Structures are given as C-alpha cells and as structure tokens.
KETORPA-682613 format. One record per residue (C-alpha): x negated, y negated, z; residue in three letters; residue number from 1. Coordinates in pm, whole numbers, plus 50000, padded with zeros to 5 digits. Example, Ala and Ser with C-alpha at 12.3 -4.5 7.8 and 13.67 -1.06 7.14 Angstrom:
residues 2
+-------+-------+-------+------+------+
:     x :     y :     z : resn : resi :
+-------+-------+-------+------+------+
: 48770 : 50450 : 50780 :  Ala :    1 :
: 48633 : 50106 : 50714 :  Ser :    2 :
+-------+-------+-------+------+------+
END
This chain:
residues 87
+-------+-------+-------+------+------+
:     x :     y :     z : resn : resi :
+-------+-------+-------+------+------+
: 28866 : 79724 : 11910 :  Met :    1 :
: 28773 : 79785 : 12274 :  Phe :    2 :
: 28702 : 79504 : 12520 :  Val :    3 :
: 28532 : 79531 : 12862 :  Pro :    4 :
: 28779 : 79634 : 13131 :  Phe :    5 :
: 28583 : 79731 : 13443 :  Gln :    6 :
: 28221 : 79780 : 13545 :  Thr :    7 :
: 28138 : 80054 : 13795 :  Leu :    8 :
: 27824 : 79997 : 14005 :  Pro :    9 :
: 27591 : 80283 : 13915 :  Thr :   10 :
: 27219 : 80345 : 13879 :  Val :   11 :
: 27105 : 80591 : 13613 :  Lys :   12 :
: 27452 : 80733 : 13545 :  Ala :   13 :
: 27416 : 81013 : 13292 :  Phe :   14 :
: 27768 : 81151 : 13254 :  Asp :   15 :
: 28130 : 81063 : 13323 :  Val :   16 :
: 28410 : 81321 : 13343 :  Glu :   17 :
: 28771 : 81197 : 13355 :  Pro :   18 :
: 29027 : 81436 : 13506 :  Phe :   19 :
: 29371 : 81456 : 13664 :  Lys :   20 :
: 29491 : 81636 : 13974 :  Ile :   21 :
: 29868 : 81623 : 13983 :  Gly :   22 :
: 29960 : 81264 : 13894 :  Glu :   23 :
: 29625 : 81119 : 14011 :  Asp :   24 :
: 29352 : 81019 : 13764 :  Thr :   25 :
: 28983 : 81035 : 13857 :  Tyr :   26 :
: 28640 : 80967 : 13708 :  Leu :   27 :
: 28345 : 81176 : 13823 :  Ala :   28 :
: 28014 : 80999 : 13760 :  Val :   29 :
: 27692 : 81203 : 13761 :  Ala :   30 :
: 27402 : 80991 : 13889 :  Ile :   31 :
: 27058 : 81119 : 13786 :  Tyr :   32 :
: 26853 : 80943 : 14057 :  Tyr :   33 :
: 26951 : 80819 : 14399 :  Gly :   34 :
: 27155 : 80947 : 14692 :  Arg :   35 :
: 27430 : 81117 : 14498 :  Gly :   36 :
: 27712 : 81106 : 14248 :  Ser :   37 :
: 28054 : 80946 : 14283 :  His :   38 :
: 28423 : 81009 : 14223 :  Ile :   39 :
: 28646 : 80714 : 14147 :  Tyr :   40 :
: 29027 : 80719 : 14165 :  Lys :   41 :
: 29269 : 80509 : 13962 :  Trp :   42 :
: 29477 : 80288 : 14195 :  Asp :   43 :
: 29719 : 80164 : 13930 :  Gly :   44 :
: 29504 : 79869 : 13826 :  Glu :   45 :
: 29142 : 79984 : 13842 :  Arg :   46 :
: 28911 : 80266 : 13950 :  Phe :   47 :
: 28803 : 80251 : 14315 :  Val :   48 :
: 28542 : 80468 : 14486 :  Lys :   49 :
: 28712 : 80774 : 14630 :  Phe :   50 :
: 28427 : 81004 : 14733 :  Gln :   51 :
: 28048 : 81028 : 14736 :  Asp :   52 :
: 27898 : 81364 : 14642 :  Ile :   53 :
: 27550 : 81444 : 14780 :  Pro :   54 :
: 27423 : 81577 : 14447 :  Ala :   55 :
: 27227 : 81405 : 14174 :  Val :   56 :
: 27249 : 81530 : 13819 :  Gly :   57 :
: 27267 : 81472 : 13449 :  Ala :   58 :
: 27598 : 81639 : 13367 :  Asp :   59 :
: 27930 : 81688 : 13539 :  Val :   60 :
: 28208 : 81928 : 13438 :  Glu :   61 :
: 28547 : 82006 : 13587 :  Leu :   62 :
: 28697 : 82352 : 13619 :  Phe :   63 :
: 28981 : 82523 : 13805 :  Lys :   64 :
: 28962 : 82857 : 13979 :  Met :   65 :
: 29244 : 83022 : 14175 :  Asn :   66 :
: 29440 : 82694 : 14182 :  Gly :   67 :
: 29150 : 82490 : 14323 :  Thr :   68 :
: 28973 : 82215 : 14128 :  Thr :   69 :
: 28592 : 82203 : 14127 :  Tyr :   70 :
: 28320 : 81984 : 13981 :  Leu :   71 :
: 27988 : 82130 : 13868 :  Ala :   72 :
: 27695 : 81889 : 13864 :  Ile :   73 :
: 27365 : 81993 : 13710 :  Thr :   74 :
: 27084 : 81888 : 13940 :  Gly :   75 :
: 26749 : 81738 : 13849 :  Ile :   76 :
: 26578 : 82053 : 13979 :  Asn :   77 :
: 26788 : 82280 : 13760 :  Gly :   78 :
: 27039 : 82366 : 14033 :  Ser :   79 :
: 27414 : 82338 : 14000 :  Val :   80 :
: 27622 : 82196 : 14285 :  Phe :   81 :
: 27993 : 82279 : 14319 :  Tyr :   82 :
: 28217 : 82043 : 14510 :  Thr :   83 :
: 28586 : 82103 : 14567 :  Glu :   84 :
: 28796 : 81800 : 14481 :  Val :   85 :
: 29094 : 81743 : 14708 :  Thr :   86 :
: 29358 : 81472 : 14723 :  Asn :   87 :
+-------+-------+-------+------+------+
END
C-alpha cells in the first residue's frame, strides 16, 4: 500500500520523468499550461525545485548523447524543446 509522501505544487502537470545523473536523483515535470516545466532534485528527505524550464508540454523524456544528458519536452504547439540538464 502507498501513502502520501510529498505534494509538488503544479498546475496541469501531464508527465513526470524520474532520472539520475551520477548519484543525484531528479524528477522532471512537464506542465501543459503556464510559464514552463520544472525539475526537482532529491535533497535526501524530499524533492526541492532545482530548475525551471521555459517550455510547456504534455510529455517529457530523458536521453543521453555524447555523454550529455538532455530532456525532450513536447510542446503544446507540436514543437519539441531540448534542455541540457547539468549538476
């Protein structure tokens, strides 16, 4: 059985993508409407906002290319935004 652990303040979140870079754990949250999407980082006890991404979308995926980590967010106008994720 799962019990509530933490609530992240979002509006119209459509997708969440957990990922790791090195030993750090992140959650990328694709926000469909608003100013942009968010990346949260695990601080050992909870997820805290790490970075705002100026892209709204319905899906977020992580991929690596040439040793660099990227997020792809599908936009509401059909575009895809790529944002490099750095520590």
